[in-house]
C-alpha positions as CSV (number, residue, x, y, z in Angstrom):
1,M,35.0,-41.7,-45.1
2,G,33.4,-45.1,-44.4
3,R,30.0,-45.8,-42.8
4,P,29.8,-45.3,-39.0
5,R,30.4,-48.5,-37.1
6,I,27.7,-49.6,-34.7
7,L,26.8,-52.5,-32.4
8,L,23.3,-53.8,-31.6
9,G,22.1,-55.1,-28.3
10,D,18.8,-57.0,-28.0
11,D,17.9,-60.4,-26.7
12,H,15.3,-61.0,-29.5
13,S,17.3,-62.2,-32.4
14,M,14.5,-61.7,-35.0
15,F,14.2,-58.1,-34.0
16,S,18.0,-57.6,-34.2
17,E,18.1,-59.1,-37.7
18,G,15.3,-56.8,-38.9
19,L,17.0,-53.9,-37.4
20,R,20.3,-54.9,-39.0
21,R,18.6,-54.9,-42.5
22,I,17.2,-51.4,-41.8
23,L,20.5,-49.9,-40.7
24,E,23.1,-51.6,-43.0
25,P,22.6,-49.2,-46.0
26,Q,23.9,-46.4,-43.8
27,F,25.9,-48.0,-41.1
28,E,28.4,-50.8,-40.7
29,V,26.8,-53.2,-38.2
30,L,29.7,-54.9,-36.3
31,G,27.4,-57.5,-34.6
32,A,24.4,-58.1,-32.4
33,L,24.7,-59.2,-28.8
34,E,21.9,-60.7,-26.7
35,N,22.9,-59.6,-23.2
36,G,24.3,-56.4,-21.7
37,L,27.5,-57.9,-20.4
38,E,28.5,-59.3,-23.8
39,L,27.6,-55.9,-25.3
40,V,29.9,-54.0,-22.9
41,A,32.7,-56.4,-23.7
42,A,32.2,-56.1,-27.4
43,A,32.1,-52.3,-27.2
44,E,35.4,-52.3,-25.4
45,R,37.0,-54.6,-27.9
46,L,35.6,-53.2,-31.1
47,R,35.2,-49.5,-30.2
48,P,32.2,-48.7,-32.3
49,E,31.0,-45.1,-32.9
50,A,27.5,-46.0,-31.7
51,I,25.6,-48.7,-29.8
52,V,21.9,-49.3,-30.2
53,A,20.7,-51.1,-27.1
54,D,17.4,-52.4,-25.8
55,I,16.7,-51.3,-22.2
56,S,15.3,-54.8,-21.2
57,M,18.3,-57.1,-21.7
58,P,19.5,-60.0,-19.6
59,L,22.3,-59.8,-17.1
60,L,22.7,-56.0,-17.6
61,N,20.1,-53.7,-19.1
62,G,20.6,-50.9,-21.6
63,I,20.8,-48.2,-18.9
64,G,23.4,-50.3,-17.1
65,V,25.4,-50.6,-20.3
66,A,25.4,-46.8,-20.7
67,Q,26.6,-46.4,-17.1
68,R,29.4,-48.8,-17.4
69,L,30.7,-47.5,-20.7
70,K,30.5,-43.9,-19.6
71,K,32.5,-44.8,-16.4
72,A,35.1,-46.7,-18.5
73,G,35.5,-43.6,-20.7
74,N,34.2,-45.4,-23.9
75,P,33.2,-42.7,-26.4
76,A,30.5,-44.7,-28.1
77,K,27.2,-42.9,-28.4
78,I,24.4,-44.9,-26.8
79,I,21.0,-45.1,-28.4
80,L,18.4,-46.7,-26.2
81,L,15.7,-48.5,-28.3
82,T,12.8,-49.6,-26.2
83,M,9.1,-50.5,-26.1
84,H,8.8,-48.4,-22.8
85,A,7.1,-45.0,-23.6
86,D,8.1,-43.9,-20.1
87,P,9.4,-40.3,-19.7
88,T,10.9,-41.1,-16.3
89,L,12.8,-44.1,-17.7
90,A,14.0,-41.9,-20.6
91,A,15.3,-39.3,-18.1
92,Q,17.2,-42.0,-16.2
93,G,18.7,-43.2,-19.5
94,F,20.0,-39.7,-20.4
95,K,21.3,-39.2,-16.9
96,S,23.2,-42.5,-17.3
97,G,25.0,-41.3,-20.4
98,A,22.7,-42.2,-23.3
99,S,22.4,-39.8,-26.3
100,A,19.1,-41.0,-27.7
101,Y,15.9,-42.7,-26.5
102,V,13.8,-44.1,-29.4
103,L,10.6,-46.2,-29.1
104,K,10.6,-49.5,-30.9
105,A,7.2,-48.6,-32.3
106,S,8.7,-45.7,-34.2
107,P,9.1,-45.6,-38.0
108,A,12.4,-47.0,-39.3
109,S,13.4,-43.5,-40.4
110,E,13.2,-42.2,-36.8
111,I,15.5,-44.9,-35.6
112,V,18.0,-43.9,-38.3
113,T,17.5,-40.2,-37.3
114,G,18.2,-41.0,-33.6
115,I,21.5,-42.6,-34.4
116,Q,22.6,-39.8,-36.8
117,E,21.7,-37.1,-34.2
118,A,23.6,-39.0,-31.5
119,L,26.7,-39.3,-33.8
120,R,26.5,-35.5,-34.4
121,G,26.7,-35.0,-30.7
122,H,23.1,-34.1,-30.3
123,V,20.4,-35.5,-28.0
124,Y,17.4,-37.2,-29.5
125,I,14.1,-38.5,-28.0
126,S,11.0,-39.9,-29.7
127,P,8.7,-36.8,-30.1
128,S,5.7,-38.6,-28.5
129,I,7.4,-38.5,-25.0
130,A,9.8,-35.6,-25.4
131,G,7.7,-33.0,-23.6
132,D,7.0,-35.3,-20.6
133,M,10.6,-36.3,-20.4
134,L,11.9,-32.8,-20.1
135,S,9.8,-32.2,-17.0
136,E,11.1,-35.4,-15.5
137,L,14.7,-34.3,-15.9
138,T,14.1,-31.5,-13.4
139,K,12.6,-33.8,-10.8
140,S,14.2,-36.0,-8.2
141,H,12.8,-39.6,-8.2
142,K,14.4,-41.1,-5.1
143,Q,12.6,-44.1,-3.8
144,P,13.1,-45.0,-0.1
145,A,15.9,-47.5,0.2
146,A,13.9,-49.2,2.9
147,L,11.5,-50.5,0.3
148,V,14.3,-52.5,-1.3
149,R,15.1,-54.1,2.0
150,E,11.5,-55.1,2.4
151,L,11.7,-57.3,-0.7
152,T,12.6,-60.9,-0.1
153,P,15.5,-62.5,-2.0
154,R,13.0,-64.4,-4.2
155,Q,11.1,-61.2,-4.9
156,K,14.3,-59.4,-6.0
157,E,15.0,-62.3,-8.4
158,V,11.5,-62.0,-9.8
159,L,11.9,-58.2,-10.1
160,Q,15.2,-58.5,-11.9
161,L,13.7,-61.0,-14.4
162,L,10.7,-58.8,-15.0
163,A,12.9,-55.8,-15.6
164,E,14.8,-57.9,-18.2
165,G,11.6,-58.3,-20.1
166,K,10.9,-61.9,-19.1
167,S,7.2,-63.1,-19.0
168,P,5.8,-64.8,-15.9
169,K,5.9,-68.1,-17.7
170,E,9.6,-67.7,-18.6
171,I,10.4,-66.6,-15.0
172,A,8.6,-69.7,-13.7
173,A,10.8,-71.9,-15.9
174,I,14.0,-70.2,-14.8
175,L,13.2,-70.3,-11.1
176,N,11.6,-73.7,-11.2
177,V,8.3,-72.5,-9.7
178,S,4.7,-72.3,-11.0
179,P,3.5,-69.3,-13.1
180,R,0.9,-68.7,-10.4
181,T,3.7,-68.3,-7.8
182,V,5.5,-65.8,-10.0
183,E,2.3,-63.8,-10.4
184,F,1.9,-63.8,-6.6
185,H,5.4,-62.4,-6.2
186,K,4.8,-59.8,-8.9
187,Y,1.6,-58.7,-7.1
188,R,3.4,-58.4,-3.7
189,I,6.4,-56.5,-5.3
190,M,4.1,-54.0,-7.0
191,E,2.1,-53.6,-3.7
192,T,5.3,-53.0,-1.7
193,I,7.0,-50.4,-4.0
194,G,3.8,-48.8,-5.2
195,A,4.2,-49.7,-8.9
196,K,1.3,-50.2,-11.2
197,T,3.0,-51.1,-14.5
198,I,5.9,-53.2,-15.8
199,A,7.6,-49.9,-16.9
200,E,7.4,-48.7,-13.3
201,L,8.9,-52.0,-12.1
202,T,11.7,-51.7,-14.6
203,R,12.4,-48.1,-13.6
204,Y,12.5,-49.1,-9.9
205,A,14.9,-52.0,-10.6
206,V,17.2,-49.8,-12.6
207,A,17.2,-47.0,-10.0
208,H,18.1,-49.5,-7.2
209,G,20.6,-51.7,-9.1
210,I,18.4,-54.8,-9.1
211,T,19.4,-55.6,-12.7
């Protein structure tokens, strides 16, 4: 039997190349895509056994990728690889169809283990957040829809880009505004929805389809 076939999804090419070198001894890496829409299309075309996806990707984040592939009946196992040590975001990932949630700060061996466990049909999560995540799975985290309506179109744009992992400077260039304006919108968004961290903003954006 050949090596399991996997796809990578991350908009940081240097990270993807490093990850490819780690994984290639045990897996056949079919490619690395830089945005979620390309990753979904490649998954449908190539039908890999597993997909390792960052949560914060442009156009469609990793949780959105899991949702679309699950809805389409694609059997690939989804491994979310992220810098967000957020148990609520992990719970959202599993509810969306992911099989593993691994932190980017984890040792290389843990990333390999997460993929292997997912391929065996098991669920895997980085041990450092496993306990907190289990309690999150039993809770309901419904944010009032009215809060979404309170955001202006520009604030929704900024929120989407923040959730994709863009910095205020990058967002300023994309939207053709000053970094100070982006910081102002970020402050007002956090004030409106009651978020205190970028991870909470990302979770909110995912939960309300602003990605």
